[in-house]
C-alpha positions as CSV (number, residue, x, y, z in Angstrom):
1,M,0.0,0.0,0.0
2,K,1.3,3.4,-0.9
3,R,1.9,5.8,1.9
4,I,-0.4,8.8,1.7
5,T,1.7,11.9,2.2
6,Y,0.8,14.8,4.4
7,S,0.4,17.2,1.4
8,V,-2.1,14.8,-0.2
9,L,-4.2,14.7,3.0
10,V,-4.2,18.5,3.2
11,A,-5.3,18.7,-0.4
12,V,-8.1,16.3,0.1
13,F,-9.2,18.2,3.2
14,A,-9.1,21.5,1.3
15,I,-11.2,20.1,-1.5
16,G,-13.8,18.8,1.0
17,V,-14.0,22.1,2.8
18,F,-14.4,24.0,-0.5
19,A,-17.2,21.6,-1.6
20,Q,-19.0,22.0,1.8
21,R,-18.8,25.8,1.6
22,A,-20.0,25.7,-2.1
23,S,-22.9,23.5,-1.1
24,M,-23.8,25.9,1.8
25,Q,-23.6,29.0,-0.4
26,S,-25.9,27.4,-3.0
27,L,-28.6,27.3,-0.3
28,T,-28.4,31.0,0.5
29,Y,-30.6,33.7,-1.0
30,N,-30.5,37.4,-1.3
31,S,-34.3,37.7,-1.8
32,G,-37.5,35.8,-2.4
33,Q,-37.6,33.7,0.7
34,D,-40.1,33.8,3.6
35,V,-39.8,35.0,7.2
36,S,-40.6,32.9,10.2
37,P,-41.6,34.5,13.5
38,A,-39.7,33.0,16.5
39,Y,-40.8,32.7,20.1
40,E,-37.6,33.1,22.2
41,G,-39.1,32.3,25.6
42,W,-40.5,34.0,28.6
43,E,-39.2,36.2,31.4
44,E,-40.7,36.8,34.9
45,N,-41.1,40.4,36.0
46,P,-40.6,41.5,39.6
47,D,-44.3,42.1,40.0
48,G,-45.2,38.5,39.0
49,T,-46.2,39.3,35.5
50,F,-44.4,37.7,32.5
51,N,-42.9,38.9,29.2
52,L,-43.3,36.7,26.1
53,V,-40.2,37.5,24.0
54,F,-40.2,37.3,20.2
55,G,-37.8,37.6,17.3
56,Y,-37.8,36.3,13.7
57,M,-35.8,34.7,11.0
58,N,-35.7,36.3,7.6
59,R,-34.2,33.7,5.3
60,N,-32.9,36.4,2.9
61,W,-29.4,38.0,3.2
62,K,-30.5,41.3,1.7
63,E,-34.2,41.6,1.2
64,E,-36.1,43.7,3.9
65,I,-39.8,42.9,3.9
66,D,-42.7,45.1,4.9
67,V,-45.8,43.3,6.2
68,P,-48.5,45.7,7.6
69,I,-50.6,44.8,10.6
70,G,-53.5,42.7,9.5
71,P,-54.1,39.2,8.2
72,G,-50.5,38.9,7.1
73,N,-49.0,40.1,10.4
74,N,-51.1,39.5,13.5
75,I,-50.8,38.4,17.1
76,E,-53.9,36.7,18.7
77,P,-55.7,36.7,21.0
78,G,-55.7,40.3,21.9
79,G,-54.4,41.7,18.6
80,P,-53.8,42.0,15.8
81,D,-51.4,44.7,16.9
82,Q,-49.3,43.9,19.9
83,G,-46.2,45.9,19.1
84,Q,-44.6,43.6,16.6
85,P,-42.4,44.9,13.8
86,T,-43.9,45.5,10.3
87,H,-40.5,46.1,8.7
88,L,-38.5,42.8,8.8
89,L,-34.7,43.1,8.5
90,P,-32.5,40.4,6.9
91,R,-31.4,37.2,8.7
92,R,-31.9,36.2,12.3
93,N,-33.2,39.0,14.6
94,R,-33.4,37.8,18.2
95,F,-35.2,39.2,21.3
96,I,-36.9,42.0,19.3
97,F,-40.0,42.7,21.2
98,R,-41.9,41.7,24.3
99,I,-45.6,41.2,25.2
100,Q,-46.4,41.5,28.9
101,V,-49.1,39.0,30.1
102,P,-50.7,38.9,33.6
103,K,-49.8,36.7,36.6
104,D,-52.7,34.4,35.9
105,F,-51.8,33.8,32.2
106,G,-51.4,30.1,33.1
107,Q,-51.5,27.6,30.2
108,K,-52.8,30.1,27.7
109,E,-51.1,30.7,24.4
110,I,-50.4,33.6,22.1
111,V,-49.7,33.1,18.4
112,W,-47.8,35.4,16.0
113,T,-48.7,34.8,12.4
114,L,-46.6,36.1,9.5
115,V,-47.4,35.7,5.8
116,T,-44.5,36.5,3.5
117,H,-43.8,35.5,-0.1
118,G,-47.0,33.4,0.0
119,K,-46.0,31.3,3.0
120,T,-47.7,31.3,6.4
121,N,-45.5,30.8,9.5
122,K,-46.5,30.9,13.1
123,A,-44.8,31.2,16.5
124,Y,-46.6,29.8,19.5
125,A,-45.8,31.5,22.9
126,S,-46.6,29.9,26.2
127,L,-45.2,29.7,29.8
128,K,-43.9,26.2,29.5
129,T,-41.3,25.6,32.1
130,D,-38.5,24.8,29.7
131,L,-39.0,28.0,27.8
132,R,-38.0,30.3,30.6
133,I,-35.1,32.6,29.8
134,E,-32.8,34.9,31.8
135,N,-29.9,37.2,30.8
136,I,-27.4,34.4,30.7
137,D,-29.6,32.6,28.1
138,I,-29.8,35.8,26.0
139,M,-26.0,36.2,26.1
140,S,-25.6,32.6,25.0
141,E,-28.1,32.7,22.2
142,T,-26.7,35.9,20.7
143,G,-23.1,34.7,20.7
144,A,-21.6,36.6,23.6
145,L,-20.6,33.3,25.3
146,G,-18.9,30.3,23.8
147,A,-20.4,26.9,24.1
148,G,-20.6,26.2,27.8
149,A,-18.6,29.3,28.7
150,S,-19.4,31.9,31.4
151,N,-17.7,34.0,34.0
152,P,-18.8,36.1,37.0
153,E,-18.1,39.4,35.3
154,I,-20.4,38.7,32.3
155,R,-23.1,37.2,34.5
156,A,-23.3,40.5,36.4
157,D,-23.8,42.5,33.1
158,K,-26.6,45.0,32.9
159,A,-28.2,46.0,29.6
160,P,-27.1,49.5,28.3
161,D,-29.4,52.4,29.0
162,V,-30.7,54.2,25.9
163,K,-32.9,57.3,25.9
164,V,-34.2,59.3,22.9
165,E,-32.8,62.8,23.0
166,G,-35.6,65.3,22.7
167,S,-39.1,64.3,21.7
168,D,-40.0,60.7,20.7
169,K,-42.6,62.1,18.3
170,L,-41.2,63.9,15.3
171,T,-42.6,65.3,12.0
172,A,-41.0,65.5,8.6
173,K,-41.7,66.1,5.0
174,V,-41.0,63.7,2.1
175,G,-37.4,64.1,1.1
176,Q,-36.5,66.2,4.1
177,P,-34.0,64.6,6.5
178,V,-34.8,64.3,10.1
179,T,-32.2,64.0,12.8
180,L,-32.4,61.0,15.2
181,S,-30.5,61.1,18.5
182,A,-30.2,58.8,21.4
183,I,-28.0,58.9,24.5
184,V,-26.5,55.6,25.4
185,T,-24.7,54.7,28.7
186,D,-23.4,51.4,30.0
187,D,-21.7,49.8,32.9
188,G,-18.6,48.8,30.9
189,V,-19.4,45.1,31.2
190,P,-18.5,43.0,29.4
191,K,-15.1,44.3,28.3
192,G,-14.5,44.5,24.6
193,R,-13.4,41.3,22.8
194,P,-13.1,41.0,19.1
195,N,-15.0,38.3,17.2
196,S,-11.6,37.5,15.7
197,A,-12.2,34.0,14.6
198,G,-15.9,34.1,13.9
199,G,-16.8,31.8,16.8
200,G,-18.8,32.1,20.0
201,G,-16.9,33.3,22.9
202,P,-13.5,33.3,24.6
203,N,-13.6,29.6,25.5
204,A,-14.9,28.3,22.3
205,A,-12.8,25.3,21.1
206,G,-10.5,25.8,18.2
207,R,-10.8,29.6,18.1
208,G,-7.6,30.6,19.8
209,G,-9.1,32.7,22.6
210,P,-9.6,36.4,22.9
211,G,-8.0,38.4,20.1
212,A,-6.6,35.5,18.2
213,G,-6.1,36.3,14.6
214,A,-7.7,39.8,14.9
215,A,-7.4,41.8,11.8
216,P,-9.5,44.3,9.9
217,A,-12.1,42.8,7.5
218,G,-10.4,41.8,4.3
219,G,-6.9,41.7,5.8
220,A,-4.4,39.2,7.0
221,R,-2.5,38.8,10.2
222,G,0.7,36.9,11.2
223,R,3.3,35.2,9.1
224,G,2.4,34.3,5.6
225,A,-0.7,35.0,3.5
226,A,-4.0,34.3,5.3
227,I,-7.3,33.9,3.7
228,P,-9.8,35.9,5.8
229,T,-12.6,33.4,6.0
230,P,-14.2,32.3,9.2
231,P,-13.4,28.8,10.5
232,S,-16.2,26.4,11.5
233,R,-17.9,27.2,14.7
234,V,-20.1,25.6,17.3
235,T,-22.2,28.6,18.1
236,V,-22.7,32.0,16.5
237,G,-19.9,34.4,17.5
238,K,-20.3,38.1,18.4
239,T,-17.9,41.0,19.1
240,L,-18.2,42.3,22.7
241,G,-18.2,46.1,23.2
242,L,-20.7,48.9,23.3
243,H,-22.3,50.1,20.1
244,A,-25.6,51.3,18.9
245,G,-27.5,51.7,15.6
246,W,-30.8,53.1,14.2
247,F,-33.1,50.9,12.2
248,V,-36.6,50.9,10.7
249,Y,-39.2,49.1,12.8
250,R,-42.3,50.1,11.0
251,A,-42.5,51.8,7.7
252,A,-45.0,53.3,5.2
253,G,-42.4,53.4,2.5
254,P,-38.7,53.4,1.8
255,V,-36.4,55.0,4.4
256,T,-32.8,56.0,3.9
257,I,-30.7,56.3,7.1
258,E,-27.3,58.0,7.0
259,P,-24.5,57.2,7.7
260,D,-24.7,53.5,7.2
261,Q,-25.6,51.9,10.6
262,I,-24.1,48.9,12.4
263,E,-26.3,46.0,11.4
264,I,-28.4,44.7,14.3
265,W,-29.1,41.3,12.6
266,E,-26.8,38.3,12.5
267,D,-24.8,39.1,9.4
268,T,-21.9,36.6,9.6
269,R,-20.4,37.4,6.3
270,E,-16.7,38.5,6.1
271,G,-16.5,42.3,5.9
272,A,-20.1,43.0,7.0
273,N,-20.7,45.9,9.3
274,S,-22.0,43.6,11.9
275,P,-20.9,42.4,15.4
276,W,-21.3,38.9,14.1
277,A,-18.9,39.3,11.2
278,P,-15.4,37.9,11.7
279,R,-12.8,40.5,12.7
280,W,-15.4,43.3,12.9
281,T,-14.4,46.1,15.4
282,P,-16.9,48.5,17.0
283,P,-16.3,52.2,16.4
284,P,-15.3,54.4,19.3
285,P,-18.4,55.6,21.2
286,P,-19.3,59.2,20.1
287,P,-18.9,62.1,22.5
288,E,-21.2,62.1,25.5
289,G,-22.6,58.8,24.2
290,R,-24.8,60.6,21.6
291,W,-25.6,58.3,18.7
292,T,-27.1,60.2,15.8
293,A,-28.3,59.6,12.3
294,K,-30.4,61.2,9.6
295,A,-33.5,59.6,8.2
296,T,-35.1,60.6,4.9
297,F,-38.5,59.3,3.8
298,E,-39.8,58.8,0.3
299,Q,-43.6,58.5,1.1
300,P,-46.0,60.1,3.6
301,G,-47.2,58.1,6.5
302,T,-46.3,57.0,10.0
303,Y,-42.9,55.4,10.7
304,V,-41.3,53.9,13.8
305,L,-37.5,54.0,14.0
306,W,-35.6,52.2,16.8
307,C,-32.2,52.7,18.3
308,R,-30.8,49.5,19.6
309,A,-28.0,49.8,22.2
310,D,-25.8,46.7,22.5
311,D,-22.9,46.0,24.8
312,G,-22.2,42.7,22.9
313,A,-24.2,40.7,25.5
314,L,-27.4,42.5,26.3
315,T,-29.5,45.1,24.4
316,S,-31.9,47.9,25.1
317,D,-34.2,49.8,22.6
318,A,-35.7,53.2,22.3
319,A,-38.3,54.2,19.7
320,V,-39.1,57.4,17.8
321,T,-42.4,57.8,15.8
322,V,-42.1,60.0,12.8
323,T,-45.2,61.4,11.0
324,V,-44.2,62.3,7.4
325,T,-46.3,64.6,5.2
326,K,-45.9,65.7,1.5
């Protein structure tokens, strides 16, 4: 039997990895796919009431879908409008909104129905014991922790505080930019850590620990040429560090937000402006924690814009309603 050399094994492995990635890429879509609502779990409030927490999965990498409140976007019983988004951003968006239910909610159920691209999907929310979530679960699900990883510092983290500066009800005319401003403060926990290898957390196996391989998107680090592609990972990985971004929550037409905002959805592509992108680095916080942007509207109507503040582990949101006239 001929001895298989190391170089041959490497070549075979490389071909296998390439084929696997090609297969995965063939199953991704920029547009045309449906959106599934997601029930993330329930939280217990200090007064004994509960929050039912929802998010969604948009199977498109680029397409943002608008579904007005009604037959195609409703939450029942008690709806159809219970604060859910009508503008659905790309990819996975976790822990987006909460519905508070009373102490005696018991074994009842609330259902969020979405109809997109001709497909009907539903999320069923209940207080089943195994669906309870706490901050540590949120951190793990969003990629702030590696598989099975935790430490006392991050467990003590508090979500950032975000407040709209000025009125939360604005008016604008079509084509006229309106300034959005929010003040964000944080406890400084967790300390910043790059998503250098695209994997979930400092103790994630095979990822080299904090800062390993860190480099700007599209670049290389260390000796020799490096191909800046994320290695395989057990869980989604996320950069730690305070940042914030404005995004559209409800829309009556197209909205342009400038400058480009940090993506709040799980965009894991190399070079994306996303905390989940390999080697992404958060920008320095602006002076006095004031995160601003300008929004321009193409059609009259009522819009809801949100600022999401994120320390890499936990998030907080603040909303602005804008009434746009001709």
